[in-house]
N, C-alpha and C positions, 0 to 999 in steps of 0.2 A: 909514359912510364914503362912501356914495353922494353925499350932498350936498357933501362936501368934494371929491370927484372932479369934480363938475360945476363947482365953483369953480375947481379946478385947470385944467380944460379951457378956461376963459375966458382963461387966459394964452396959449393957442394960437389964440384967436379963434373957438373953437367954442362957440356960444351955445345951440344946441338939439341936444344929443347924445342918442343912444341908446346906453346902456352895458350890456354883457353881461359878467359875470364869467366867465373861462375856467378858470383853475386857480391854485393856490397851490403853488409848488415853490420854486425858488431866488428867484423873484419872484412877486408877485401880478400876474396879467395880465388885461387886459380888452380886448374889442373895442369900438371907439368908432365910431359912424356919425354923421357930421355931416349931420343931416337937411336942412340948407339947400342942400347941393350933392351929397349922396350919397357923398362920399368916406369911406373906411373906414381906421381906424388901429388900431394896437396900442399900448395904454397899459401901461407896466410900472411898478409900485410896487416898489422894490427892498427887499423885506422878506422874507427867507428864512423858510421854514416851520419850520426847526430851526436851532439854533445852529451845528451842524456844517456847514451850508451857507453860513454867513456868512464873509466874508473881505474882502480888499482890493478885490475886484471890486465891492463894494457901496458903497465910498466915492465921493464926488463925483468925485475924480480918476480912480478906476478906471472909473467909468461914462463919464466924458468921453473916456477913451482908447478905450473900446469904440465909442462913437458916432463918434469921429474915424476909426477903422478902417472902420466901415460906410460913412462918407462916401467914403473912398478907394476901397473896393470898388465902390461905386455909380458912381464916375467912371472907374475904371481897369481893370475886368475885365468880360468878356462873360458874366456870370452873372446869373441872376435873384437878386436880393438885397433885403434889407430896407433901406429908405432912412430915415435919421433925419429927424425933424421938429423944427425949432427953434421955440422960443416966439416970440411977437410981439417980444420984446426981444432975440432972437437967441441964447437960451440952449439948450444941448443937454441940460442937467440942470436940473430944477425941483424944488420941494419941496412936500410936503403934511404937514399936522399930523395926527398920529394917536397915540393911546395916550400922550399927554403928551409926545411928542417929534416930531422932524421926520424924514420919510422922503424919500429921493431918488426922483425919478420921471423917466421918459423916454418919448418917443413915437416910433413907427416907422410907416411906411406899411404897410398891410396887403398881404400877398401872397396872391393867389388860388391855391388848390391844396389837396391832401389829403395826409395823412401817408402816407409810403411804407410798403409792406408787403413781406414776403419774396417774394410773388408777382411784384412789380415787378422782382425781381432773379433771376427763374427762368431767364433765358437768359444764356449766356456774354457776349453783346453788352452787355446791360444792366449786368451786374456789372462788366465791363471798363470801361464808360463811367463808372460811379460812381468807380472807382479813379482813372481819368484825370482826372476832375473835381477830386478831392482834390489830385492832383499840380499841376494848374493853380492851385488856390487857394494851395498852399504856395509855388509859384514867385512868385505875386503878393505874398504876405506878405514875401518877401525884398526887395521894392522899397519896403516901407512903413517907411522908416527914421525917419519923423516920429512914429510911434506910440510912446508911452512905456511900455515893458514894466516899468519900475520900479513902475508903478501897477497891475500885473496879477499874477495868481498865477504861481508858479513850479512846474512839474511835474517837476522834476529828482529825482535820488536823495534829496535832502534832505527831500522831502515824505513819504517813506515812513514816517518815524518818527511824524509827526503822524497819518497814516492808520492805522498800527498801534495807536496810542493810542486812536483813536476806535473801532476795531473791538474792542479789548480790553474796552471798556465792555459788550459783549454778554455777556461772561463774568460781569461784576458784576451785570448785569440778569438773569442766568440764562436767556439766550436760547439759548446753546449752551455746549459743554463747554470746559474748559481744553485738552483734547486737540485739539479743533477749532482753537482759537486757536494752539496750538503748530504745527499743520500750516500754518496761514496764515503764521506767522513764518518757518518753514523755506522756504516757497514764495517769499516776498518776498526772502529772502536769496539764493536761487538766481537769481531774476530779476535782482537787482543784480549778481551774479557774472557772469551772461551779458552784461549791459550793459558791464561793465568789460572784458570780453574779446571783445566783438563786433566785427564788421567795420565799416569806416567808414559804409557805407550803413545799417547797423542802428542806429548810435548818433548819427546826425545830429540836431542840435537846432536849434530856431528857433521862430518864432511858430506856434502851433497853435490849432485850434478847441477841442479838449479835451472836447467833449460831443456827438459825432456818433452819437447814438442815434436810433431810428426817429422819435421825437417831434420831432426837429430836422431831419428829411429830408422835403422836400415833393416831390410830383409836380405840376407845373403843368398847367393845361388843355391846353397844347401838348405835354405829355409830357416837359418838361425837368425835370432834377433840381435842386433848390435846397437849399442849406444855410442854416438859419436859427438864431436864438438863439445869439449869440456871448457870452452872459453870462459864460461861464467861460473865454473865450479867454485865453491867456497864453503863457509860454515853456516849452518842453518837448521831449520826443523826438517827432520827426515820425511814427514808427511807432505811437505811441499813437493818433493819428487813424486810421491805416490799420487797426489792429487793431479799433477800434470799428466801422469800416465793414464789416470782414469779419464781425464778429459779427452784422450785420444780414442777411447773405446766406445762402441755403440752402447746406448743405455741398456740394451738387453744383456750385455756381458760385462758391463762396467764393474759390477760388484765383485766379479771374479778377479779383477786386477788387485783389489784390496785383499781378498782372501788369499790370493797367491803370494802376496807380500808377507802377510802375517802367518800364513800356514794354518789357519783355523777355518772351521766350517761356518760358525755363527758369528755375526758381528759382535765385537766387544763394546760394552756400553760406553758411550761418550766419544767413540772414534769418528763416526760419520759427521756429526755437527762440526768437528774441527776440520775434517777433510773438505767439507763444503766451503769452509772459510778459506782454506788454502786454494781451492779451485778459483774462488773469486780473487784471491791475492795474485794468483798467476796471471789472470786476465788484467787486473789493475797494473801489474808490473809491465805487461806489454804496452798498455796505454801510456804509462810513464816513459818507457823507452822511446816510443814512437811520437811523443807529443811535439817534438821540434822538427819532425819530418813532414814537410808540406804535402808530399805525395800521398800520405796516409790521412790527411785532415778530412777529406770527404767521408772516408770510412768511419772515422771517429765520430763525426757529426751525426751520421746515420745510426751507429751502433750504441753510443753511450746512453741515449734515452731508453733504448730497448733493454740494455743491460740493467739499468736502474729499475725499470718497471717490471721486467720479467724474472730477474734474479735477485737483485739487492732488496727490494721491498718485501718479497716473500721471505727472504732470509731474515730480515729484521722482524718480521711478524712471527717467526718461529716455525715456518714451514720447512719441510724437507725439500731441498733442491738438488740433491745428488743426481737424480735422474732427469733433471730439467734441462741440462746443457745439451 
């Protein structure tokens, strides 16, 4: 594929590239250095590693919507962000031939930085700042009325059935027991029940990032926090993003992420039980995505019983689990 990538890069005017493969997850990603001027880019070949990761976000329309959002973020918000790169013909989405078919590709400018760690969120100030940054991003999303969410994933209640079907495959593959899956089903049912009865702040929906794990959080050389990789962005519950960010923080400062997001000192009644549900939903979502990836099967076999015993069962019994992760 390397020769084909070099041909693809000619569409962007890059004639002498240095290409380094980074990872293969929801996309194949490569760092690209234009040796003629030293500029560095991120090339994404939208080819998910498993079928469970594939979706509307990999269509040309879905990628176009993502790139348009990133262009708006670059112009309209004071955040360090990934800037889309158009081809010489002005296209946000290009194509490469591989495995007898055509794959969509896109290019972004490289952001200097390193992946965030829990140590970066060890102080109340840093954790609060991360939550506030998410609030700023969501507020900006509300102004992006030109982005077509019809071409992006929907993370509402309706998605849970698909997620459960994907997780159910683990029983068929003998990765975990029927009893474990029954616990997951009951947990999801309680999450939905809490959503339906939650306070307005807990059930607010809108455009969300939907993948705010550590690999998508950067610390720049100036110490700024940057959200990257909007490959899964779509429409859903805003607290899903908040819950994902909270999972990244040490339990000693985790509550500050939530306070930073809402901008209040004392927790609002009913918020934390819903956030806890979204913390579990985020973990279930990863299991669902990874279920067809054989390399992850030993990890799933080890972790699913622990998740059910240490997180799901206490959640079902009404215990607080916000600080248990």
